[in-house]
C-alpha positions in Angstrom: 58.8 23.7 87.1 61.8 25.4 85.5 62.5 23.2 82.5 61.3 24.1 79.0 60.6 21.4 76.5 60.8 22.4 72.9 58.9 20.3 70.3 60.1 20.6 66.8 57.7 20.0 63.9 57.7 16.6 62.2 58.7 16.4 58.6 56.3 15.2 55.9 58.4 11.9 55.7 58.1 11.4 59.5 54.4 12.0 59.5 54.0 9.6 56.5 56.0 6.9 58.4 53.8 7.3 61.4 50.7 6.9 59.2 52.2 3.9 57.5 52.9 2.3 60.9 49.3 2.9 62.0 48.1 1.2 58.8 50.3 -1.7 59.5 48.9 -2.0 63.1 45.4 -2.2 61.6 46.6 -4.9 59.2 48.0 -6.9 62.1 44.8 -6.7 64.0 42.8 -7.9 61.0 45.0 -10.9 60.6 43.2 -12.4 63.6 40.0 -12.4 61.6 41.9 -13.8 58.6 41.5 -10.6 56.7 44.4 -9.1 54.7 44.6 -5.3 54.6 46.6 -3.5 52.0 46.8 0.3 52.3 48.5 2.1 49.4 51.0 4.9 50.1 48.7 7.3 48.3 45.9 6.3 50.6 48.1 7.0 53.7 49.1 10.4 52.2 45.5 11.2 51.4 44.4 10.5 55.0 47.3 12.5 56.4 46.6 15.4 53.9 43.1 15.7 55.1 44.0 16.3 58.8 47.6 17.1 59.4 48.3 20.4 61.1 51.8 21.4 62.2 50.3 23.0 65.3 49.0 19.7 66.7 51.6 17.3 65.2 50.7 13.7 64.9 47.9 13.7 67.5 45.0 14.1 65.1 46.5 11.5 62.8 45.4 8.6 64.9 41.8 9.8 64.9 41.9 10.3 61.2 43.4 6.9 60.6 40.7 5.4 62.8 37.9 7.2 61.0 39.2 6.3 57.5 40.3 2.7 58.1 39.1 1.1 61.3 35.6 2.7 61.4 34.9 2.1 57.7 36.1 -1.5 57.8 34.1 -2.2 60.9 31.0 -1.0 59.2 31.8 -3.1 56.1 32.3 -6.1 58.4 29.0 -5.5 60.1 27.2 -5.2 56.8 28.9 -8.5 55.6 30.6 -6.6 52.8 33.9 -7.7 54.4 34.2 -11.3 55.6 36.8 -13.5 57.2 39.3 -14.7 54.6 39.0 -11.7 52.3 41.5 -9.0 51.3 40.6 -5.3 51.4 42.7 -2.8 49.5 42.5 0.9 50.3 43.6 3.2 47.5 42.8 6.7 46.2 40.7 7.1 43.1 39.6 10.5 41.8 40.7 12.2 45.0 38.7 9.9 47.4 39.5 6.8 49.3 38.5 3.6 47.5 37.8 0.4 49.5 38.0 -2.8 47.4 37.1 -6.2 48.9 38.4 -9.3 47.1 
C-alpha cells in the first residue's frame, strides 16, 4: 500500500447538514407508523454539540442521533406515550432536549 488518504475535518455546517439528514431519515421511517416527526435545528445542534469530536468526524454522530431520537421515541412508543397518528416535536428547552407529543 503506497497511497496516502488525507481526510479533512468537516465544517460545523457540514456536520449540521449530516445531522439534519439523519433526523429526516428518522422522520421518513416514522411516516410508516403514521407518526410525524419534527426536529428543530436547535435540537440537531444540541445533539451534535454533545458528541462531536474533530478526531472522529461524523462517526459518533449516528450513535448520538440514535440515542437521542430513535431510542427515546421507541421507548415512548412502547409506553404508549407516542401512538400512531401523532406528531412528536423535539426541541431544546433550558439546555435539554424536550419531546412533545401532540
